[in-house]
N, C-alpha and C positions, 0 to 999 in steps of 0.2 A: 288380384295381382298375378302376373305371369310367373313362370318358372325362372328361377335364377340358376345359371350355370356356374356354380362356385368352383367346380373342378375343371381343369383344362383337359382337352382331349388326350394329351400325353399321360396325365395322371389316371384318367379313366382306362386307357389302354393298358397301362402298367398294372392296374388293379385287376382287370379282367384276366390278364396273363397270369398273375399270381394265383387267382382263384383256380384257373385251369391247371396250373402246375401242382397245387396242393389238394386237388380233388380226391386223389387216391388215398391220402392220409386220413381222411375223415369219412365216417359212415354216411353222412348226408350232405347235400350241397349247402343247405342252410347253415350247418355247423362250420363249413369252410368260410362262408361269408361273415358269420359272427366273429370268427377269429381274425380275419384280415381287415374288416371294416374299421376297428379302432386304430389300427396301425396307420391307416390312410387318413383318418379323421372324418369319417362319414358314418352314417348308420348302415346297418346290414340291409335295410330295405333299399336304400340308395344304391348300394353296391349290386343288389339283386337286379334292380332296374338296368344298371349298366351292363350286366352280364346278359340279360334278356335282349337288350338292344343289339349287343355284339352278335349274339346267336342269330337274330333275325337278319342282320346285315350280312352275315356269313352264309345264310341259307340253311342253317341247322334247325331253325325253328320257323314255323309259319308266321306270316304277318307281312306288314308293309315295311320295306326297308327305308333307311333314312333318306336315300336319294329319291326314292319314289314319293316319300312323304313330302319332301321339299318341293318336288315337281307338282304334286297335287295342290299344295298350298299356293304355289305361284299361279297355277291355272285357276283356282278359285278366286284369287285376288284379281286376276285379269278379267274373269267373267263378271265379277262385281263392278269393276270399272266400266266394262262394256254396258252393263245394265244401266248404270248411272248416266253414261253418255247417251244411250238410247232414250232414256226418259227426258233428258235435257233437250235432245233434238226433237222429240215429239212435242214437248211444250213450246219450243221455239217455232216449230212448223205451224202449230195451231195459232200462236200469237201473230206470226207474219201473215198467215192466211186471213185472219180476222182483220188485220191492219189493211190488207189489200182490198178486202170487201168494203171496209169503211172508206178507203180512198176512192174506190170506184163510185160508191154511193154518193159521196160528197161532190166528186167531180161531175157526176151526172146532174146533181141538183144545181150546181153552179152554172152549167151550160144552159139549162132551161130557164133559170132566173136572170141570167146576164143579158139575154136578148130582148127582154121586155116581158110582156105577158106571154105565158106559155101556151094559152089556148088558141089565140088567133094572131100569132105574131106575123105570119106570112101575109095575111090579109091587111092587117093594120099597117105594115110596112109598105105594101103596094098602094094602099089608099092614101098614104101620105105623099106619094109621088116617088118613092124610092124605086130605082130600076132593078135592084138586086133583092131576091127573096132571102129571108133569114134561114140558114141551114143548120140543122142540129148535127153535132159532131158524130153521134152514134147513129147508124142507120136503124130503122125500126125493126128489122129482122134480128139485130144483135142486142137490142135493149133487153135488160133483165128486169122483170117486174119485181117490186119489193118483196112480195110474198114468196118468190122463188129462192131468195137468199136463205141458206140454212142457218138455223140458230146455232150459237156456239156450243151448246150442249149436244147437238146432233152430230157435231164433227168428232167428238171424242168417242172411242170405242167402248 
């Protein structure tokens, strides 16, 4: 389960201010937190985390500030969305490329079978007295032999 923000930013700010005001009255920082935390209604550890976060945001302590942390979180979320979109596009591209190859293969098969016998269709058409020879839609130089079509597994990197 995620963190719950039980205390509003105003309450946290007021608690941090009180810790900073009473720091000189106690020998250790932890003693200040143990005395103020019950008055606010939180544990000393929770108050210590609020004080540390305030010091980081103010630049008094090293670390990533709240603004930077939010920006990093947003950038990570955007990068994840882009990775998902890229994967979807890659799969869609492979799907449509395979569909295009299937379409070409089927249309090439229909052209050769629709004109009669594929082996001697020109001769048989002439011998029957037809004045026009049967022409294939794809010129021989552009025809793709079936073995030249890459397998679907070869398309994926």
